[in-house]
C-alpha positions as a LaTeX table, in Angstrom:
\begin{tabular}{lrrr}
\hline
Residue & $x$ (\AA) & $y$ (\AA) & $z$ (\AA) \\
\hline
Met1 & 177.03 & 259.12 & 86.92 \\
Val2 & 178.97 & 255.99 & 87.89 \\
Gln3 & 178.43 & 254.58 & 91.33 \\
Val4 & 180.98 & 252.26 & 92.91 \\
Cys5 & 179.46 & 249.30 & 94.79 \\
Leu6 & 182.30 & 248.42 & 97.15 \\
Asn7 & 181.52 & 244.98 & 98.54 \\
Gly8 & 177.88 & 243.86 & 98.51 \\
Ser9 & 177.22 & 240.44 & 99.92 \\
Arg10 & 180.83 & 239.35 & 99.19 \\
Gly11 & 182.94 & 238.09 & 102.03 \\
Ala12 & 186.51 & 237.08 & 102.86 \\
Gly13 & 186.09 & 233.96 & 100.79 \\
Asp14 & 185.66 & 236.01 & 97.64 \\
Gly15 & 189.24 & 237.29 & 97.76 \\
Ala16 & 191.54 & 239.61 & 99.64 \\
His17 & 190.59 & 242.57 & 97.48 \\
Val18 & 187.00 & 242.79 & 98.78 \\
Pro19 & 186.95 & 245.55 & 101.41 \\
Leu20 & 185.07 & 244.68 & 104.62 \\
Thr21 & 186.29 & 246.78 & 107.52 \\
Pro22 & 185.61 & 250.54 & 107.84 \\
Ser23 & 189.22 & 251.43 & 107.07 \\
Ala24 & 189.40 & 249.10 & 104.08 \\
Leu25 & 186.08 & 250.38 & 102.76 \\
Ala26 & 187.24 & 254.00 & 103.13 \\
Glu27 & 190.54 & 253.31 & 101.35 \\
Ser28 & 188.79 & 251.48 & 98.52 \\
Ala29 & 186.18 & 254.21 & 98.17 \\
Ala30 & 188.83 & 256.95 & 98.03 \\
Asp31 & 190.72 & 255.13 & 95.29 \\
Ala32 & 187.50 & 254.49 & 93.33 \\
Val33 & 186.47 & 258.14 & 93.55 \\
Ala34 & 189.93 & 259.25 & 92.47 \\
Ala35 & 189.42 & 256.94 & 89.47 \\
Gly36 & 186.15 & 258.65 & 88.61 \\
Ala37 & 183.34 & 257.23 & 90.69 \\
Thr38 & 180.80 & 259.89 & 91.73 \\
Asp39 & 178.76 & 257.96 & 94.26 \\
Val40 & 179.36 & 255.11 & 96.72 \\
His41 & 177.20 & 252.15 & 97.72 \\
Val42 & 178.30 & 249.96 & 100.65 \\
His43 & 177.12 & 247.02 & 102.71 \\
Pro44 & 178.27 & 247.49 & 106.33 \\
Lys45 & 179.34 & 244.15 & 107.86 \\
Ser46 & 178.94 & 242.74 & 111.34 \\
Pro47 & 182.04 & 241.34 & 113.08 \\
Cys48 & 181.12 & 237.87 & 111.65 \\
Gly49 & 180.96 & 239.30 & 108.12 \\
Gln50 & 177.21 & 239.47 & 107.65 \\
Asp51 & 175.36 & 242.46 & 106.17 \\
Thr52 & 173.73 & 244.49 & 108.96 \\
Leu53 & 171.63 & 247.61 & 109.48 \\
Ser54 & 172.88 & 248.08 & 113.02 \\
Ala55 & 173.70 & 251.66 & 113.97 \\
Arg56 & 176.76 & 250.40 & 115.87 \\
Val57 & 178.17 & 249.09 & 112.61 \\
Leu58 & 176.80 & 251.73 & 110.28 \\
Thr59 & 178.22 & 254.69 & 112.21 \\
Pro60 & 181.94 & 253.81 & 111.97 \\
Val61 & 181.60 & 252.79 & 108.32 \\
Leu62 & 179.93 & 256.09 & 107.30 \\
Thr63 & 182.39 & 258.10 & 109.45 \\
Ala64 & 185.40 & 256.41 & 107.88 \\
Leu65 & 184.04 & 256.89 & 104.36 \\
Arg66 & 183.24 & 260.55 & 104.87 \\
Asp67 & 186.69 & 261.17 & 106.23 \\
Arg68 & 188.04 & 260.14 & 102.83 \\
Val69 & 185.53 & 261.07 & 100.15 \\
Arg70 & 183.23 & 264.00 & 99.37 \\
Val71 & 180.65 & 262.19 & 97.26 \\
Pro72 & 177.24 & 260.81 & 98.33 \\
Val73 & 177.41 & 257.56 & 100.28 \\
Gly74 & 174.58 & 255.02 & 100.40 \\
Val75 & 173.86 & 251.74 & 102.13 \\
Thr76 & 171.69 & 248.69 & 101.58 \\
Thr77 & 168.46 & 247.97 & 103.46 \\
Gly78 & 168.12 & 244.49 & 101.90 \\
Ala79 & 165.81 & 242.10 & 103.70 \\
Trp80 & 168.66 & 239.59 & 104.09 \\
Ala81 & 170.30 & 242.06 & 106.51 \\
Glu82 & 167.12 & 242.24 & 108.67 \\
Pro83 & 164.35 & 239.87 & 107.52 \\
Asp84 & 161.53 & 241.22 & 109.73 \\
Pro85 & 160.04 & 244.34 & 108.06 \\
Ala86 & 159.16 & 246.00 & 111.37 \\
Ala87 & 162.65 & 245.41 & 112.68 \\
Arg88 & 164.07 & 246.86 & 109.51 \\
Val89 & 162.06 & 250.06 & 109.99 \\
Ala90 & 163.16 & 250.21 & 113.63 \\
Arg91 & 166.81 & 249.92 & 112.54 \\
Val92 & 166.41 & 252.84 & 110.15 \\
Arg93 & 164.76 & 254.93 & 112.83 \\
Gly94 & 167.62 & 254.07 & 115.21 \\
Trp95 & 170.43 & 255.22 & 112.96 \\
Thr96 & 172.53 & 257.90 & 114.68 \\
Val97 & 174.59 & 258.79 & 111.59 \\
Leu98 & 172.63 & 258.95 & 108.38 \\
Pro99 & 173.73 & 257.89 & 104.89 \\
Asp100 & 172.97 & 260.18 & 101.97 \\
His101 & 170.78 & 257.49 & 100.45 \\
Ala102 & 169.77 & 253.87 & 100.91 \\
Ser103 & 168.56 & 251.22 & 98.50 \\
Val104 & 165.15 & 249.61 & 99.06 \\
Asn105 & 164.26 & 246.53 & 97.06 \\
Trp106 & 160.65 & 247.11 & 96.03 \\
His107 & 159.75 & 243.40 & 95.71 \\
Glu108 & 160.64 & 242.75 & 99.36 \\
Pro109 & 158.02 & 242.69 & 102.12 \\
Gly110 & 157.94 & 246.00 & 103.97 \\
Ala111 & 159.56 & 248.01 & 101.15 \\
Glu112 & 157.02 & 250.81 & 101.36 \\
Glu113 & 157.40 & 251.14 & 105.12 \\
Val114 & 161.20 & 251.10 & 104.95 \\
Ala115 & 161.20 & 253.73 & 102.19 \\
Ala116 & 158.78 & 255.91 & 104.14 \\
Ala117 & 160.98 & 255.70 & 107.25 \\
Leu118 & 164.00 & 256.71 & 105.22 \\
Leu119 & 162.21 & 259.66 & 103.64 \\
Glu120 & 160.98 & 260.78 & 107.08 \\
Arg121 & 164.60 & 260.95 & 108.16 \\
Gly122 & 165.72 & 262.87 & 105.10 \\
Val123 & 167.58 & 259.94 & 103.55 \\
Gly124 & 167.33 & 259.57 & 99.79 \\
Val125 & 165.75 & 256.35 & 98.54 \\
Glu126 & 167.11 & 254.29 & 95.69 \\
Ala127 & 164.20 & 252.09 & 94.52 \\
Gly128 & 165.75 & 248.73 & 93.69 \\
Ile129 & 163.70 & 247.11 & 90.88 \\
Trp130 & 165.02 & 243.64 & 90.21 \\
Ser131 & 164.44 & 241.72 & 87.00 \\
Gly132 & 162.44 & 238.56 & 87.54 \\
Thr133 & 160.30 & 240.08 & 90.30 \\
Asp134 & 157.09 & 242.09 & 90.55 \\
Gly135 & 159.10 & 245.14 & 91.74 \\
Ala136 & 158.29 & 247.22 & 88.66 \\
Thr137 & 154.57 & 246.69 & 89.04 \\
Arg138 & 154.66 & 247.50 & 92.76 \\
Phe139 & 156.76 & 250.61 & 92.17 \\
Ala140 & 154.43 & 251.88 & 89.44 \\
Ala141 & 151.54 & 251.80 & 91.93 \\
Ser142 & 153.53 & 253.28 & 94.84 \\
Pro143 & 152.57 & 256.73 & 96.11 \\
Leu144 & 156.19 & 257.09 & 97.19 \\
Gly145 & 157.51 & 256.66 & 93.62 \\
Pro146 & 157.71 & 260.40 & 92.78 \\
Arg147 & 159.71 & 261.01 & 95.96 \\
Val148 & 162.58 & 258.54 & 95.42 \\
Leu149 & 166.06 & 259.75 & 94.54 \\
Arg150 & 166.38 & 257.34 & 91.63 \\
Val151 & 165.52 & 253.88 & 90.41 \\
Leu152 & 168.12 & 251.08 & 90.51 \\
Ala153 & 167.21 & 248.85 & 87.58 \\
Glu154 & 168.97 & 245.66 & 88.73 \\
Val155 & 169.47 & 242.93 & 86.13 \\
Thr156 & 169.80 & 239.66 & 88.05 \\
Asp157 & 170.31 & 237.62 & 84.87 \\
Ala158 & 174.02 & 236.74 & 85.07 \\
Asp159 & 174.17 & 235.12 & 81.63 \\
Pro160 & 176.22 & 237.38 & 79.36 \\
Gly161 & 174.30 & 236.10 & 76.34 \\
Ser162 & 170.86 & 237.15 & 77.64 \\
Ala163 & 171.48 & 239.86 & 80.23 \\
Val164 & 171.05 & 242.74 & 77.76 \\
Thr165 & 167.71 & 241.35 & 76.57 \\
Thr166 & 166.63 & 241.04 & 80.21 \\
Ala167 & 167.81 & 244.61 & 80.81 \\
Arg168 & 165.75 & 245.98 & 77.93 \\
Ala169 & 162.66 & 244.08 & 79.18 \\
Leu170 & 163.17 & 245.47 & 82.66 \\
Leu171 & 163.39 & 249.01 & 81.33 \\
Ala172 & 160.22 & 248.45 & 79.35 \\
Asp173 & 158.46 & 247.15 & 82.47 \\
Leu174 & 159.56 & 250.22 & 84.39 \\
Gly175 & 158.06 & 252.55 & 81.82 \\
Pro176 & 158.19 & 256.20 & 82.96 \\
Ala177 & 159.28 & 255.17 & 86.46 \\
His178 & 157.56 & 258.20 & 88.01 \\
Asp179 & 159.94 & 260.32 & 85.95 \\
Arg180 & 162.78 & 259.47 & 88.29 \\
Pro181 & 166.41 & 258.98 & 87.08 \\
Val182 & 167.34 & 255.40 & 86.30 \\
Leu183 & 170.62 & 253.69 & 87.19 \\
Leu184 & 170.99 & 250.45 & 85.19 \\
His185 & 173.40 & 247.70 & 86.22 \\
Gly186 & 173.96 & 243.98 & 86.01 \\
Glu187 & 175.81 & 241.39 & 88.05 \\
Asp188 & 178.46 & 238.73 & 87.57 \\
Gly189 & 178.45 & 237.58 & 83.92 \\
Gly190 & 175.89 & 240.20 & 83.02 \\
Ala191 & 177.72 & 243.12 & 84.64 \\
Trp192 & 179.78 & 244.33 & 81.70 \\
Pro193 & 177.19 & 243.78 & 78.95 \\
Val194 & 174.57 & 245.71 & 80.93 \\
Leu195 & 177.03 & 248.46 & 81.81 \\
Arg196 & 177.79 & 248.91 & 78.12 \\
Leu197 & 174.07 & 249.09 & 77.38 \\
Ala198 & 173.71 & 251.77 & 80.06 \\
Gly199 & 176.44 & 253.74 & 78.35 \\
Arg200 & 174.76 & 253.46 & 74.96 \\
Leu201 & 171.44 & 254.55 & 76.45 \\
Gly202 & 172.97 & 257.45 & 78.40 \\
Leu203 & 171.86 & 256.04 & 81.76 \\
Ala204 & 173.67 & 256.19 & 85.07 \\
Thr205 & 175.29 & 252.91 & 86.08 \\
Arg206 & 177.45 & 251.31 & 88.70 \\
Val207 & 180.37 & 248.88 & 88.98 \\
Gly208 & 182.36 & 247.38 & 91.77 \\
Leu209 & 183.28 & 244.18 & 93.53 \\
Glu210 & 179.65 & 243.71 & 94.60 \\
Asp211 & 178.62 & 243.29 & 90.96 \\
Thr212 & 181.66 & 241.57 & 89.45 \\
Leu213 & 185.01 & 240.21 & 90.50 \\
Phe214 & 186.37 & 240.31 & 86.98 \\
Leu215 & 187.53 & 242.84 & 84.39 \\
Pro216 & 185.98 & 242.82 & 80.91 \\
Asp217 & 188.74 & 240.53 & 79.60 \\
Gly218 & 188.01 & 237.96 & 82.29 \\
Glu219 & 191.01 & 238.74 & 84.43 \\
Pro220 & 190.39 & 239.03 & 88.21 \\
Ala221 & 189.86 & 242.61 & 89.35 \\
Asp222 & 192.39 & 243.73 & 91.95 \\
Ser223 & 190.38 & 246.71 & 93.20 \\
Asn224 & 187.20 & 248.71 & 92.88 \\
Ala225 & 189.24 & 251.53 & 91.41 \\
Arg226 & 190.35 & 249.27 & 88.54 \\
Leu227 & 186.79 & 248.31 & 87.82 \\
Val228 & 185.76 & 252.00 & 87.75 \\
Ser229 & 188.61 & 252.87 & 85.40 \\
Glu230 & 187.54 & 250.10 & 83.02 \\
Ala231 & 183.90 & 251.16 & 83.21 \\
Leu232 & 184.65 & 254.76 & 82.30 \\
Lys233 & 186.04 & 253.60 & 78.96 \\
Trp234 & 182.43 & 252.90 & 78.04 \\
Leu235 & 180.78 & 255.88 & 79.68 \\
Pro236 & 180.70 & 259.69 & 79.39 \\
His237 & 183.00 & 261.03 & 82.06 \\
Ser238 & 183.53 & 264.51 & 83.47 \\
Gly239 & 186.54 & 263.78 & 85.68 \\
Pro240 & 187.23 & 262.45 & 89.16 \\
Ala241 & 185.40 & 263.75 & 92.18 \\
Lys242 & 187.09 & 265.23 & 95.22 \\
Thr243 & 188.80 & 263.05 & 97.81 \\
Met244 & 190.39 & 263.86 & 101.13 \\
\hline
\end{tabular}
């Protein structure tokens, strides 16, 4: 499995190739799926370009994406999009169009409550376990662990010289991870070394402009589809998914 992470916290200042509007996100997702991505992760943006969990923003983004692709689509529930845990839960309960899954960062306050609200609504949970946090310990003790869709092992070490070592340590900290599938990925300078490690270990992974703005040779990436195409050179691949 290779997930495409379309935009993340990037904004207009990160370059014209970062998709932000519903139509741009849908176009980018369709191209990435045609290139071989089998899952989509997106950060819906408010009119001022900030990540948001608002149903008024989420609905047109999900509708536009589903008009173009027939693969699972997930969103973030990061605390930066809604710092108050109770308000974050209320946002989830107020969604009128549901994503297939949503990431929940287990080191953040309110993670258990947000995950429970998602599960109550039938939304799959990606348990985000970040390196350098106590997320792995919290997740190991969580009664919700066996119910999550998968674990996102997120290597926040952006140093290409040490990211793989950090990734191996994170996987060791995760241990059996409630026997859930693990998706391993890195960011910025660590994105490509960690992706290659995921390929060697036979783990799911992800790539996209959220995680890196550059191709493996250091050239700027002109699209999410180009990043997916490069990633698949290092990963087992069964062919592109269906687009509309």
